[in-house]
C-alpha angles and dihedrals in degrees: 000000000000120000115249127207133170115228134180113268093238090057093049092050091050097046094044097046119115135190147118097271099031094124091057093048090050088061089063097048094086091056092057096040094052093059122096133179111302096020130107132196130215127208130186118193118246121243111297094013123119119230089228090058093051090048093052092048091049092051091047091051090051092051089049089052091049092241133124117228134185112221123195129181122223112180107299095346135081123218119196138176139169115277116243120211116240119229094215129040116240115270117239114248125224139034117330116245121266117262116234113232122205124226109219 
């Protein structure tokens, strides 16, 4: 009979993930997992790395950890933080459209 264990969903997603650059994305997982509400992280690419590559790997790691992050670029650095859900949708600006009236 097989052995059965219950594991957290995040762990199952990370351990069962596959892909060509998975080992590179797993390097970025601790950066995302260490963040909590109200904190931001900063990454600077290593020598020979492109900032767009670092941003893509960071987003892939966040998706793998089942978290949403906001990533902003400032020069040669990336700032990132956990996305918080807004209670209300943004209101549309400007004048509302005219209503068409029917002549009967």
